[in-house]
C-alpha positions as CSV (number, residue, x, y, z in Angstrom):
1,M,-10.2,-11.6,15.5
2,S,-8.9,-8.8,14.5
3,V,-7.2,-7.9,10.9
4,E,-5.7,-4.7,9.2
5,I,-7.3,-2.7,6.5
6,D,-5.3,-0.3,4.0
7,R,-6.5,2.9,4.2
8,K,-5.9,6.7,2.9
9,C,-6.8,9.8,5.4
10,D,-9.5,11.6,3.5
11,N,-7.7,15.2,5.1
12,C,-3.9,14.5,4.9
13,R,-3.9,12.0,2.1
14,M,-1.4,9.8,3.8
15,E,-1.8,5.8,3.8
16,F,-1.7,3.2,6.7
17,K,-3.2,0.1,8.2
18,Q,-6.5,0.5,10.1
19,H,-6.6,-2.3,12.6
20,V,-9.9,-3.5,13.5
21,S,-11.0,-6.1,16.4
22,F,-14.6,-7.4,15.6
23,S,-16.5,-10.8,16.3
24,G,-18.9,-12.7,14.6
25,E,-18.8,-14.0,10.4
26,G,-20.5,-12.9,7.3
27,E,-22.9,-10.1,7.3
28,E,-23.0,-10.4,11.2
29,I,-19.9,-8.9,11.8
30,T,-19.8,-6.6,14.8
31,V,-16.6,-4.2,15.0
32,K,-15.6,-4.2,18.6
33,V,-12.6,-1.8,18.7
34,Y,-11.1,-0.2,15.9
35,R,-8.5,2.9,14.7
36,Y,-10.7,6.2,14.7
37,K,-8.1,8.7,14.1
38,C,-5.5,9.0,11.5
39,P,-2.1,8.3,13.2
40,F,-0.4,11.3,11.4
41,C,-3.0,14.2,11.4
42,N,-5.5,12.7,14.1
43,A,-8.4,13.4,11.5
44,L,-11.2,11.1,12.3
45,I,-11.6,7.7,10.3
46,K,-15.0,6.2,9.2
47,K,-15.8,3.1,10.8
48,P,-15.0,-0.2,8.7
49,T,-18.1,-2.0,7.1
50,P,-18.5,-5.9,7.3
51,G,-17.5,-5.9,3.6
52,E,-14.4,-4.1,4.1
53,I,-13.6,-6.9,7.0
54,M,-14.4,-9.8,4.8
55,T,-12.2,-8.3,2.2
56,A,-9.5,-7.7,4.6
57,I,-9.9,-11.6,5.7
58,A,-9.9,-12.9,2.6
59,L,-6.8,-11.0,1.6
60,K,-4.9,-12.1,5.2
61,E,-6.4,-15.7,4.1
62,K,-4.8,-15.6,0.5
63,K,-1.4,-14.3,1.8
64,G,-1.1,-17.3,4.1
């Protein structure tokens, strides 16, 4: 599965969507691939937590 997480770069303060591919459910989520650099300034972005991924899934399901 994959989701997009809303992020704000700690370096340049620009907002963007962090694309994350993962497997598993609940606390057993394993992140496989994620955008690790800001698309604007190339600063490193932190790895998403299972909680952030679960929130993104819930928002995705709520939209529709």
